[in-house]
All heavy atoms as a GROMACS GRO file, in nm:
protein
  545
    1MET      N    1   0.088   1.457   0.960
    1MET     CA    2  -0.025   1.370   0.960
    1MET      C    3   0.018   1.231   0.919
    1MET      O    4   0.091   1.214   0.821
    1MET     CB    5  -0.132   1.424   0.866
    1MET     CG    6  -0.098   1.405   0.717
    1MET     SD    7  -0.210   1.483   0.607
    1MET     CE    8  -0.126   1.642   0.593
    2PRO      N    9  -0.023   1.133   0.989
    2PRO     CA   10   0.009   0.995   0.951
    2PRO      C   11  -0.079   0.945   0.838
    2PRO      O   12  -0.198   0.977   0.833
    2PRO     CB   13  -0.016   0.915   1.080
    2PRO     CG   14  -0.094   1.000   1.169
    2PRO     CD   15  -0.083   1.139   1.120
    3VAL      N   16  -0.021   0.868   0.747
    3VAL     CA   17  -0.091   0.817   0.628
    3VAL      C   18  -0.055   0.671   0.613
    3VAL      O   19   0.064   0.634   0.619
    3VAL     CB   20  -0.051   0.896   0.503
    3VAL    CG1   21  -0.117   0.835   0.379
    3VAL    CG2   22  -0.082   1.041   0.514
    4LEU      N   23  -0.154   0.587   0.591
    4LEU     CA   24  -0.130   0.447   0.559
    4LEU      C   25  -0.180   0.421   0.417
    4LEU      O   26  -0.296   0.447   0.386
    4LEU     CB   27  -0.204   0.357   0.658
    4LEU     CG   28  -0.202   0.207   0.624
    4LEU    CD1   29  -0.057   0.151   0.626
    4LEU    CD2   30  -0.291   0.128   0.720
    5ILE      N   31  -0.093   0.368   0.334
    5ILE     CA   32  -0.128   0.326   0.198
    5ILE      C   33  -0.124   0.173   0.196
    5ILE      O   34  -0.021   0.114   0.230
    5ILE     CB   35  -0.032   0.385   0.095
    5ILE    CG1   36  -0.034   0.536   0.097
    5ILE    CG2   37  -0.064   0.332  -0.043
    5ILE    CD1   38   0.073   0.601   0.009
    6ALA      N   39  -0.232   0.110   0.157
    6ALA     CA   40  -0.236  -0.035   0.143
    6ALA      C   41  -0.261  -0.067  -0.002
    6ALA      O   42  -0.357  -0.016  -0.065
    6ALA     CB   43  -0.345  -0.095   0.231
    7VAL      N   44  -0.176  -0.148  -0.062
    7VAL     CA   45  -0.186  -0.184  -0.203
    7VAL      C   46  -0.175  -0.334  -0.217
    7VAL      O   47  -0.090  -0.397  -0.157
    7VAL     CB   48  -0.074  -0.116  -0.283
    7VAL    CG1   49  -0.077  -0.155  -0.429
    7VAL    CG2   50  -0.079   0.034  -0.270
    8GLY      N   51  -0.262  -0.393  -0.298
    8GLY     CA   52  -0.252  -0.534  -0.328
    8GLY      C   53  -0.135  -0.559  -0.421
    8GLY      O   54  -0.110  -0.480  -0.511
    9ASP      N   55  -0.065  -0.667  -0.400
    9ASP     CA   56   0.054  -0.692  -0.483
    9ASP      C   57   0.015  -0.729  -0.627
    9ASP      O   58   0.101  -0.736  -0.714
    9ASP     CB   59   0.144  -0.799  -0.421
    9ASP     CG   60   0.081  -0.935  -0.412
    9ASP    OD1   61  -0.041  -0.949  -0.434
    9ASP    OD2   62   0.157  -1.032  -0.384
   10HIS      N   63  -0.110  -0.750  -0.654
   10HIS     CA   64  -0.158  -0.777  -0.792
   10HIS      C   65  -0.254  -0.668  -0.838
   10HIS      O   66  -0.342  -0.696  -0.919
   10HIS     CB   67  -0.226  -0.913  -0.799
   10HIS     CG   68  -0.136  -1.029  -0.767
   10HIS    ND1   69  -0.029  -1.065  -0.846
   10HIS    CD2   70  -0.135  -1.113  -0.662
   10HIS    CE1   71   0.033  -1.168  -0.792
   10HIS    NE2   72  -0.031  -1.200  -0.680
   11ASP      N   73  -0.240  -0.548  -0.790
   11ASP     CA   74  -0.324  -0.435  -0.826
   11ASP      C   75  -0.290  -0.386  -0.966
   11ASP      O   76  -0.194  -0.312  -0.985
   11ASP     CB   77  -0.309  -0.325  -0.724
   11ASP     CG   78  -0.404  -0.208  -0.746
   11ASP    OD1   79  -0.456  -0.191  -0.858
   11ASP    OD2   80  -0.426  -0.130  -0.651
   12THR      N   81  -0.368  -0.425  -1.064
   12THR     CA   82  -0.339  -0.386  -1.202
   12THR      C   83  -0.378  -0.243  -1.237
   12THR      O   84  -0.339  -0.191  -1.340
   12THR     CB   85  -0.406  -0.484  -1.302
   12THR    OG1   86  -0.547  -0.479  -1.281
   12THR    CG2   87  -0.350  -0.624  -1.287
   13LEU      N   88  -0.453  -0.179  -1.147
   13LEU     CA   89  -0.490  -0.037  -1.173
   13LEU      C   90  -0.381   0.057  -1.125
   13LEU      O   91  -0.362   0.163  -1.181
   13LEU     CB   92  -0.620  -0.003  -1.105
   13LEU     CG   93  -0.743  -0.074  -1.159
   13LEU    CD1   94  -0.869  -0.035  -1.078
   13LEU    CD2   95  -0.766  -0.041  -1.306
   14ASN      N   96  -0.309   0.023  -1.018
   14ASN     CA   97  -0.206   0.110  -0.963
   14ASN      C   98  -0.065   0.060  -0.980
   14ASN      O   99   0.028   0.131  -0.948
   14ASN     CB  100  -0.233   0.130  -0.812
   14ASN     CG  101  -0.354   0.214  -0.787
   14ASN    OD1  102  -0.378   0.314  -0.852
   14ASN    ND2  103  -0.433   0.174  -0.690
   15CYS      N  104  -0.050  -0.064  -1.027
   15CYS     CA  105   0.083  -0.120  -1.034
   15CYS      C  106   0.111  -0.176  -1.173
   15CYS      O  107   0.028  -0.249  -1.231
   15CYS     CB  108   0.096  -0.236  -0.935
   15CYS     SG  109   0.058  -0.189  -0.766
   16ASP      N  110   0.226  -0.144  -1.226
   16ASP     CA  111   0.276  -0.199  -1.353
   16ASP      C  112   0.423  -0.171  -1.361
   16ASP      O  113   0.465  -0.060  -1.397
   16ASP     CB  114   0.201  -0.136  -1.471
   16ASP     CG  115   0.240  -0.197  -1.605
   16ASP    OD1  116   0.324  -0.290  -1.608
   16ASP    OD2  117   0.186  -0.151  -1.706
   17ALA      N  118   0.504  -0.267  -1.324
   17ALA     CA  119   0.648  -0.249  -1.322
   17ALA      C  120   0.703  -0.207  -1.455
   17ALA      O  121   0.801  -0.130  -1.462
   17ALA     CB  122   0.718  -0.376  -1.272
   18ALA      N  123   0.645  -0.251  -1.564
   18ALA     CA  124   0.694  -0.220  -1.698
   18ALA      C  125   0.682  -0.069  -1.725
   18ALA      O  126   0.757  -0.016  -1.806
   18ALA     CB  127   0.618  -0.299  -1.803
   19THR      N  128   0.586  -0.001  -1.664
   19THR     CA  129   0.569   0.143  -1.688
   19THR      C  130   0.619   0.227  -1.574
   19THR      O  131   0.591   0.347  -1.565
   19THR     CB  132   0.422   0.176  -1.717
   19THR    OG1  133   0.342   0.143  -1.601
   19THR    CG2  134   0.369   0.106  -1.839
   20GLY      N  135   0.695   0.167  -1.481
   20GLY     CA  136   0.754   0.241  -1.373
   20GLY      C  137   0.667   0.251  -1.248
   20GLY      O  138   0.692   0.338  -1.163
   21LEU      N  139   0.568   0.166  -1.234
   21LEU     CA  140   0.484   0.165  -1.114
   21LEU      C  141   0.491   0.030  -1.045
   21LEU      O  142   0.392  -0.045  -1.038
   21LEU     CB  143   0.337   0.196  -1.156
   21LEU     CG  144   0.311   0.331  -1.223
   21LEU    CD1  145   0.168   0.338  -1.273
   21LEU    CD2  146   0.342   0.442  -1.127
   22PRO      N  147   0.608  -0.005  -0.993
   22PRO     CA  148   0.620  -0.134  -0.925
   22PRO      C  149   0.549  -0.136  -0.791
   22PRO      O  150   0.539  -0.032  -0.724
   22PRO     CB  151   0.770  -0.149  -0.908
   22PRO     CG  152   0.820  -0.010  -0.899
   22PRO     CD  153   0.730   0.072  -0.988
   23CYS      N  154   0.500  -0.250  -0.750
   23CYS     CA  155   0.434  -0.267  -0.621
   23CYS      C  156   0.484  -0.392  -0.546
   23CYS      O  157   0.413  -0.446  -0.466
   23CYS     CB  158   0.284  -0.276  -0.641
   23CYS     SG  159   0.206  -0.119  -0.684
   24SER      N  160   0.604  -0.434  -0.574
   24SER     CA  161   0.657  -0.552  -0.511
   24SER      C  162   0.690  -0.528  -0.365
   24SER      O  163   0.679  -0.619  -0.282
   24SER     CB  164   0.781  -0.603  -0.584
   24SER     OG  165   0.747  -0.636  -0.719
   25THR      N  166   0.735  -0.408  -0.332
   25THR     CA  167   0.777  -0.379  -0.194
   25THR      C  168   0.717  -0.244  -0.149
   25THR      O  169   0.688  -0.155  -0.228
   25THR     CB  170   0.928  -0.370  -0.181
   25THR    OG1  171   0.976  -0.254  -0.250
   25THR    CG2  172   0.997  -0.496  -0.236
   26ALA      N  173   0.705  -0.234  -0.020
   26ALA     CA  174   0.657  -0.108   0.040
   26ALA      C  175   0.753   0.009   0.008
   26ALA      O  176   0.710   0.120  -0.013
   26ALA     CB  177   0.642  -0.126   0.191
   27THR      N  178   0.880  -0.021   0.000
   27THR     CA  179   0.979   0.082  -0.030
   27THR      C  180   0.955   0.143  -0.169
   27THR      O  181   0.965   0.263  -0.187
   27THR     CB  182   1.122   0.024  -0.021
   27THR    OG1  183   1.142  -0.028   0.108
   27THR    CG2  184   1.228   0.128  -0.048
   28GLN      N  185   0.926   0.056  -0.265
   28GLN     CA  186   0.898   0.107  -0.403
   28GLN      C  187   0.777   0.198  -0.403
   28GLN      O  188   0.778   0.304  -0.466
   28GLN     CB  189   0.873  -0.010  -0.498
   28GLN     CG  190   0.993  -0.095  -0.525
   28GLN     CD  191   0.956  -0.221  -0.599
   28GLN    OE1  192   0.849  -0.275  -0.585
   28GLN    NE2  193   1.048  -0.269  -0.682
   29ILE      N  194   0.672   0.156  -0.336
   29ILE     CA  195   0.549   0.236  -0.334
   29ILE      C  196   0.570   0.365  -0.260
   29ILE      O  197   0.528   0.473  -0.304
   29ILE     CB  198   0.434   0.154  -0.272
   29ILE    CG1  199   0.407   0.032  -0.357
   29ILE    CG2  200   0.309   0.240  -0.258
   29ILE    CD1  201   0.320  -0.072  -0.290
   30CYS      N  202   0.638   0.360  -0.149
   30CYS     CA  203   0.664   0.481  -0.069
   30CYS      C  204   0.745   0.582  -0.148
   30CYS      O  205   0.714   0.700  -0.149
   30CYS     CB  206   0.737   0.445   0.060
   30CYS     SG  207   0.753   0.579   0.176
   31ALA      N  208   0.848   0.536  -0.219
   31ALA     CA  209   0.929   0.626  -0.301
   31ALA      C  210   0.846   0.693  -0.408
   31ALA      O  211   0.862   0.812  -0.436
   31ALA     CB  212   1.045   0.549  -0.362
   32ARG      N  213   0.755   0.620  -0.468
   32ARG     CA  214   0.671   0.669  -0.576
   32ARG      C  215   0.564   0.766  -0.523
   32ARG      O  216   0.533   0.866  -0.585
   32ARG     CB  217   0.605   0.551  -0.646
   32ARG     CG  218   0.517   0.588  -0.756
   32ARG     CD  219   0.461   0.468  -0.828
   32ARG     NE  220   0.345   0.415  -0.758
   32ARG     CZ  221   0.318   0.288  -0.748
   32ARG    NH1  222   0.395   0.195  -0.798
   32ARG    NH2  223   0.209   0.247  -0.688
   33GLU      N  224   0.509   0.740  -0.408
   33GLU     CA  225   0.396   0.818  -0.353
   33GLU      C  226   0.438   0.936  -0.266
   33GLU      O  227   0.359   1.027  -0.244
   33GLU     CB  228   0.303   0.727  -0.274
   33GLU     CG  229   0.239   0.618  -0.356
   33GLU     CD  230   0.144   0.671  -0.461
   33GLU    OE1  231   0.069   0.766  -0.432
   33GLU    OE2  232   0.144   0.617  -0.573
   34ARG      N  233   0.559   0.935  -0.212
   34ARG     CA  234   0.605   1.034  -0.118
   34ARG      C  235   0.576   1.175  -0.164
   34ARG      O  236   0.534   1.261  -0.086
   34ARG     CB  237   0.753   1.014  -0.092
   34ARG     CG  238   0.826   1.120  -0.016
   34ARG     CD  239   0.776   1.154   0.120
   34ARG     NE  240   0.785   1.047   0.218
   34ARG     CZ  241   0.714   1.053   0.334
   34ARG    NH1  242   0.636   1.154   0.360
   34ARG    NH2  243   0.722   0.958   0.420
   35GLY      N  244   0.597   1.210  -0.290
   35GLY     CA  245   0.580   1.344  -0.341
   35GLY      C  246   0.435   1.396  -0.336
   35GLY      O  247   0.412   1.516  -0.351
   36PHE      N  248   0.338   1.310  -0.316
   36PHE     CA  249   0.198   1.349  -0.311
   36PHE      C  250   0.154   1.398  -0.172
   36PHE      O  251   0.040   1.438  -0.152
   36PHE     CB  252   0.107   1.236  -0.359
   36PHE     CG  253   0.126   1.204  -0.502
   36PHE    CD1  254   0.190   1.084  -0.537
   36PHE    CD2  255   0.086   1.288  -0.602
   36PHE    CE1  256   0.207   1.050  -0.670
   36PHE    CE2  257   0.105   1.256  -0.736
   36PHE     CZ  258   0.167   1.138  -0.769
   37TYR      N  259   0.243   1.385  -0.074
   37TYR     CA  260   0.210   1.422   0.063
   37TYR      C  261   0.307   1.526   0.116
   37TYR      O  262   0.419   1.536   0.071
   37TYR     CB  263   0.220   1.294   0.152
   37TYR     CG  264   0.122   1.189   0.108
   37TYR    CD1  265   0.157   1.089   0.018
   37TYR    CD2  266  -0.009   1.190   0.154
   37TYR    CE1  267   0.066   0.994  -0.025
   37TYR    CE2  268  -0.100   1.095   0.113
   37TYR     CZ  269  -0.063   1.000   0.023
   37TYR     OH  270  -0.154   0.906  -0.018
   38PRO      N  271   0.264   1.607   0.212
   38PRO     CA  272   0.353   1.707   0.271
   38PRO      C  273   0.479   1.639   0.328
   38PRO      O  274   0.474   1.523   0.372
   38PRO     CB  275   0.271   1.765   0.385
   38PRO     CG  276   0.129   1.742   0.345
   38PRO     CD  277   0.129   1.612   0.272
   39PRO      N  278   0.592   1.707   0.325
   39PRO     CA  279   0.718   1.650   0.369
   39PRO      C  280   0.717   1.588   0.509
   39PRO      O  281   0.785   1.491   0.533
   39PRO     CB  282   0.817   1.767   0.362
   39PRO     CG  283   0.756   1.862   0.265
   39PRO     CD  284   0.608   1.844   0.279
   40ARG      N  285   0.642   1.645   0.597
   40ARG     CA  286   0.641   1.594   0.737
   40ARG      C  287   0.542   1.478   0.757
   40ARG      O  288   0.532   1.425   0.868
   40ARG     CB  289   0.605   1.706   0.832
   40ARG     CG  290   0.712   1.810   0.842
   40ARG     CD  291   0.673   1.910   0.948
   40ARG     NE  292   0.780   2.005   0.972
   40ARG     CZ  293   0.764   2.120   1.033
   40ARG    NH1  294   0.645   2.155   1.077
   40ARG    NH2  295   0.865   2.199   1.050
   41SER      N  296   0.471   1.439   0.654
   41SER     CA  297   0.376   1.328   0.669
   41SER      C  298   0.449   1.201   0.707
   41SER      O  299   0.556   1.170   0.656
   41SER     CB  300   0.301   1.302   0.537
   41SER     OG  301   0.221   1.412   0.508
   42GLN      N  302   0.390   1.127   0.796
   42GLN     CA  303   0.440   0.999   0.839
   42GLN      C  304   0.375   0.894   0.748
   42GLN      O  305   0.265   0.849   0.774
   42GLN     CB  306   0.408   0.972   0.983
   42GLN     CG  307   0.469   1.072   1.078
   42GLN     CD  308   0.413   1.056   1.219
   42GLN    OE1  309   0.335   0.966   1.248
   42GLN    NE2  310   0.455   1.146   1.307
   43LEU      N  311   0.445   0.860   0.642
   43LEU     CA  312   0.390   0.771   0.541
   43LEU      C  313   0.428   0.626   0.570
   43LEU      O  314   0.545   0.594   0.586
   43LEU     CB  315   0.444   0.813   0.404
   43LEU     CG  316   0.383   0.747   0.281
   43LEU    CD1  317   0.233   0.773   0.273
   43LEU    CD2  318   0.451   0.802   0.155
   44ALA      N  319   0.324   0.541   0.579
   44ALA     CA  320   0.347   0.398   0.598
   44ALA      C  321   0.280   0.326   0.481
   44ALA      O  322   0.176   0.368   0.432
   44ALA     CB  323   0.284   0.352   0.727
   45VAL      N  324   0.343   0.221   0.434
   45VAL     CA  325   0.292   0.146   0.318
   45VAL      C  326   0.287  -0.004   0.351
   45VAL      O  327   0.380  -0.056   0.412
   45VAL     CB  328   0.379   0.167   0.193
   45VAL    CG1  329   0.326   0.087   0.076
   45VAL    CG2  330   0.386   0.314   0.156
   46ALA      N  331   0.179  -0.064   0.311
   46ALA     CA  332   0.165  -0.212   0.328
   46ALA      C  333   0.132  -0.273   0.192
   46ALA      O  334   0.042  -0.222   0.123
   46ALA     CB  335   0.056  -0.243   0.430
   47VAL      N  336   0.205  -0.374   0.156
   47VAL     CA  337   0.173  -0.450   0.034
   47VAL      C  338   0.099  -0.576   0.080
   47VAL      O  339   0.155  -0.658   0.152
   47VAL     CB  340   0.302  -0.487  -0.045
   47VAL    CG1  341   0.266  -0.565  -0.167
   47VAL    CG2  342   0.377  -0.358  -0.084
   48ILE      N  343  -0.024  -0.588   0.036
   48ILE     CA  344  -0.107  -0.700   0.076
   48ILE      C  345  -0.089  -0.816  -0.022
   48ILE      O  346  -0.113  -0.799  -0.143
   48ILE     CB  347  -0.254  -0.658   0.086
   48ILE    CG1  348  -0.271  -0.529   0.170
   48ILE    CG2  349  -0.340  -0.771   0.139
   48ILE    CD1  350  -0.213  -0.536   0.309
   49PRO      N  351  -0.049  -0.933   0.028
   49PRO     CA  352  -0.021  -1.044  -0.062
   49PRO      C  353  -0.147  -1.103  -0.125
   49PRO      O  354  -0.254  -1.101  -0.062
   49PRO     CB  355   0.045  -1.147   0.031
   49PRO     CG  356  -0.006  -1.118   0.166
   49PRO     CD  357  -0.025  -0.967   0.166
   50ASP      N  358  -0.134  -1.148  -0.245
   50ASP     CA  359  -0.242  -1.218  -0.318
   50ASP      C  360  -0.369  -1.133  -0.323
   50ASP      O  361  -0.480  -1.189  -0.312
   50ASP     CB  362  -0.270  -1.353  -0.256
   50ASP     CG  363  -0.148  -1.444  -0.257
   50ASP    OD1  364  -0.076  -1.442  -0.362
   50ASP    OD2  365  -0.122  -1.512  -0.158
   51ALA      N  366  -0.358  -1.004  -0.341
   51ALA     CA  367  -0.472  -0.916  -0.350
   51ALA      C  368  -0.457  -0.823  -0.471
   51ALA      O  369  -0.347  -0.786  -0.510
   51ALA     CB  370  -0.488  -0.832  -0.222
   52GLY      N  371  -0.568  -0.786  -0.526
   52GLY     CA  372  -0.571  -0.691  -0.638
   52GLY      C  373  -0.612  -0.553  -0.588
   52GLY      O  374  -0.588  -0.516  -0.475
   53HIS      N  375  -0.682  -0.479  -0.677
   53HIS     CA  376  -0.720  -0.343  -0.645
   53HIS      C  377  -0.823  -0.336  -0.532
   53HIS      O  378  -0.813  -0.253  -0.445
   53HIS     CB  379  -0.770  -0.272  -0.771
   53HIS     CG  380  -0.799  -0.126  -0.748
   53HIS    ND1  381  -0.695  -0.038  -0.733
   53HIS    CD2  382  -0.914  -0.059  -0.739
   53HIS    CE1  383  -0.750   0.085  -0.716
   53HIS    NE2  384  -0.881   0.073  -0.718
   54SER      N  385  -0.921  -0.422  -0.533
   54SER     CA  386  -1.026  -0.424  -0.432
   54SER      C  387  -0.986  -0.522  -0.320
   54SER      O  388  -1.033  -0.634  -0.314
   54SER     CB  389  -1.159  -0.462  -0.492
   54SER     OG  390  -1.197  -0.369  -0.590
   55ILE      N  391  -0.901  -0.473  -0.232
   55ILE     CA  392  -0.841  -0.560  -0.131
   55ILE      C  393  -0.950  -0.629  -0.046
   55ILE      O  394  -0.938  -0.745  -0.013
   55ILE     CB  395  -0.747  -0.481  -0.040
   55ILE    CG1  396  -0.626  -0.431  -0.119
   55ILE    CG2  397  -0.701  -0.564   0.078
   55ILE    CD1  398  -0.540  -0.332  -0.045
   56ASN      N  399  -1.056  -0.558  -0.015
   56ASN     CA  400  -1.161  -0.615   0.071
   56ASN      C  401  -1.228  -0.738   0.010
   56ASN      O  402  -1.288  -0.817   0.083
   56ASN     CB  403  -1.267  -0.512   0.104
   56ASN     CG  404  -1.214  -0.402   0.194
   56ASN    OD1  405  -1.127  -0.427   0.275
   56ASN    ND2  406  -1.267  -0.285   0.183
   57GLY      N  407  -1.220  -0.756  -0.119
   57GLY     CA  408  -1.282  -0.867  -0.187
   57GLY      C  409  -1.193  -0.992  -0.196
   57GLY      O  410  -1.234  -1.092  -0.252
   58HIS      N  411  -1.072  -0.983  -0.147
   58HIS     CA  412  -0.980  -1.094  -0.159
   58HIS      C  413  -0.967  -1.173  -0.030
   58HIS      O  414  -0.998  -1.122   0.078
   58HIS     CB  415  -0.841  -1.041  -0.201
   58HIS     CG  416  -0.837  -0.988  -0.340
   58HIS    ND1  417  -0.816  -1.070  -0.450
   58HIS    CD2  418  -0.860  -0.863  -0.388
   58HIS    CE1  419  -0.823  -0.997  -0.559
   58HIS    NE2  420  -0.849  -0.871  -0.524
   59ARG      N  421  -0.924  -1.296  -0.041
   59ARG     CA  422  -0.913  -1.383   0.077
   59ARG      C  423  -0.810  -1.332   0.177
   59ARG      O  424  -0.814  -1.372   0.294
   59ARG     CB  425  -0.880  -1.525   0.034
   59ARG     CG  426  -0.994  -1.591  -0.038
   59ARG     CD  427  -0.964  -1.732  -0.072
   59ARG     NE  428  -1.081  -1.789  -0.133
   59ARG     CZ  429  -1.080  -1.894  -0.212
   59ARG    NH1  430  -0.968  -1.958  -0.235
   59ARG    NH2  431  -1.193  -1.939  -0.264
   60THR      N  432  -0.717  -1.251   0.132
   60THR     CA  433  -0.613  -1.198   0.223
   60THR      C  434  -0.653  -1.061   0.281
   60THR      O  435  -0.567  -0.991   0.335
   60THR     CB  436  -0.478  -1.189   0.148
   60THR    OG1  437  -0.493  -1.106   0.033
   60THR    CG2  438  -0.426  -1.324   0.112
   61ALA      N  439  -0.778  -1.025   0.271
   61ALA     CA  440  -0.823  -0.896   0.324
   61ALA      C  441  -0.791  -0.882   0.473
   61ALA      O  442  -0.763  -0.771   0.520
   61ALA     CB  443  -0.973  -0.876   0.301
   62GLY      N  444  -0.794  -0.989   0.543
   62GLY     CA  445  -0.762  -0.987   0.686
   62GLY      C  446  -0.623  -0.934   0.717
   62GLY      O  447  -0.601  -0.874   0.822
   63VAL      N  448  -0.532  -0.955   0.627
   63VAL     CA  449  -0.396  -0.900   0.642
   63VAL      C  450  -0.404  -0.749   0.646
   63VAL      O  451  -0.342  -0.686   0.731
   63VAL     CB  452  -0.301  -0.950   0.527
   63VAL    CG1  453  -0.168  -0.880   0.537
   63VAL    CG2  454  -0.290  -1.100   0.529
   64GLN      N  455  -0.478  -0.691   0.554
   64GLN     CA  456  -0.491  -0.544   0.550
   64GLN      C  457  -0.561  -0.496   0.675
   64GLN      O  458  -0.524  -0.392   0.731
   64GLN     CB  459  -0.566  -0.501   0.425
   64GLN     CG  460  -0.562  -0.353   0.401
   64GLN     CD  461  -0.675  -0.275   0.470
   64GLN    OE1  462  -0.780  -0.330   0.499
   64GLN    NE2  463  -0.650  -0.149   0.495
   65TYR      N  464  -0.662  -0.566   0.724
   65TYR     CA  465  -0.734  -0.522   0.845
   65TYR      C  466  -0.636  -0.524   0.964
   65TYR      O  467  -0.636  -0.430   1.040
   65TYR     CB  468  -0.850  -0.614   0.876
   65TYR     CG  469  -0.953  -0.627   0.767
   65TYR    CD1  470  -1.027  -0.742   0.749
   65TYR    CD2  471  -0.977  -0.522   0.674
   65TYR    CE1  472  -1.123  -0.755   0.647
   65TYR    CE2  473  -1.068  -0.534   0.574
   65TYR     CZ  474  -1.140  -0.649   0.561
   65TYR     OH  475  -1.233  -0.663   0.462
   66ALA      N  476  -0.556  -0.628   0.974
   66ALA     CA  477  -0.460  -0.637   1.084
   66ALA      C  478  -0.356  -0.524   1.076
   66ALA      O  479  -0.321  -0.464   1.176
   66ALA     CB  480  -0.391  -0.772   1.084
   67VAL      N  481  -0.311  -0.494   0.955
   67VAL     CA  482  -0.213  -0.386   0.936
   67VAL      C  483  -0.277  -0.253   0.976
   67VAL      O  484  -0.215  -0.173   1.049
   67VAL     CB  485  -0.165  -0.379   0.788
   67VAL    CG1  486  -0.092  -0.249   0.762
   67VAL    CG2  487  -0.079  -0.501   0.757
   68ALA      N  488  -0.400  -0.229   0.936
   68ALA     CA  489  -0.464  -0.102   0.965
   68ALA      C  490  -0.490  -0.086   1.113
   68ALA      O  491  -0.470   0.021   1.170
   68ALA     CB  492  -0.598  -0.093   0.889
   69ILE      N  493  -0.532  -0.194   1.182
   69ILE     CA  494  -0.553  -0.186   1.325
   69ILE      C  495  -0.422  -0.159   1.397
   69ILE      O  496  -0.414  -0.072   1.484
   69ILE     CB  497  -0.618  -0.317   1.375
   69ILE    CG1  498  -0.764  -0.322   1.325
   69ILE    CG2  499  -0.613  -0.326   1.528
   69ILE    CD1  500  -0.830  -0.457   1.344
   70SER      N  501  -0.318  -0.229   1.361
   70SER     CA  502  -0.185  -0.210   1.424
   70SER      C  503  -0.136  -0.066   1.400
   70SER      O  504  -0.089  -0.002   1.491
   70SER     CB  505  -0.087  -0.312   1.367
   70SER     OG  506   0.039  -0.288   1.418
   71TRP      N  507  -0.149  -0.018   1.276
   71TRP     CA  508  -0.105   0.115   1.241
   71TRP      C  509  -0.182   0.220   1.318
   71TRP      O  510  -0.124   0.319   1.365
   71TRP     CB  511  -0.119   0.134   1.090
   71TRP     CG  512  -0.094   0.272   1.043
   71TRP    CD1  513   0.028   0.327   1.015
   71TRP    CD2  514  -0.189   0.374   1.016
   71TRP    NE1  515   0.014   0.457   0.975
   71TRP    CE2  516  -0.121   0.488   0.973
   71TRP    CE3  517  -0.329   0.379   1.026
   71TRP    CZ2  518  -0.183   0.608   0.942
   71TRP    CZ3  519  -0.392   0.496   0.993
   71TRP    CH2  520  -0.322   0.611   0.950
   72SER      N  521  -0.314   0.201   1.335
   72SER     CA  522  -0.396   0.303   1.404
   72SER      C  523  -0.365   0.314   1.552
   72SER      O  524  -0.396   0.414   1.614
   72SER     CB  525  -0.544   0.274   1.381
   72SER     OG  526  -0.581   0.155   1.454
   73ARG      N  527  -0.300   0.211   1.605
   73ARG     CA  528  -0.265   0.213   1.747
   73ARG      C  529  -0.131   0.283   1.776
   73ARG      O  530  -0.090   0.295   1.891
   73ARG     CB  531  -0.260   0.071   1.802
   73ARG     CG  532  -0.397   0.010   1.806
   73ARG     CD  533  -0.396  -0.129   1.860
   73ARG     NE  534  -0.530  -0.179   1.874
   73ARG     CZ  535  -0.562  -0.306   1.876
   73ARG    NH1  536  -0.468  -0.397   1.874
   73ARG    NH2  537  -0.686  -0.344   1.889
   74LEU      N  538  -0.061   0.320   1.670
   74LEU     CA  539   0.072   0.386   1.690
   74LEU      C  540   0.060   0.521   1.753
   74LEU      O  541  -0.024   0.596   1.743
   74LEU     CB  542   0.147   0.397   1.556
   74LEU     CG  543   0.184   0.265   1.493
   74LEU    CD1  544   0.251   0.289   1.359
   74LEU    CD2  545   0.278   0.187   1.584
   0.00000   0.00000   0.00000
C-alpha cells in the first residue's frame, strides 16, 4: 500500500531533533516512521517548508497540495 507522510519543517508536535525526532529531511522522517508500516509499503515523505503541525493553515500549504496531487498520480 502506498503511503504519503507530509510534515511541516517546524512541526513542534512531531519534530524535535534534541530528542531524536528530526524533521529536516524526508530521509530522517522515513527512517523513523518506516517501522510503523508493513515492510512492503511504498512510503513517501514530504517535508513542507515554513509549516508547522497544521500544514493547511500555513502559507506554504500549496506545496503540500502539489505534492499530494503528484503523489496520487503515481
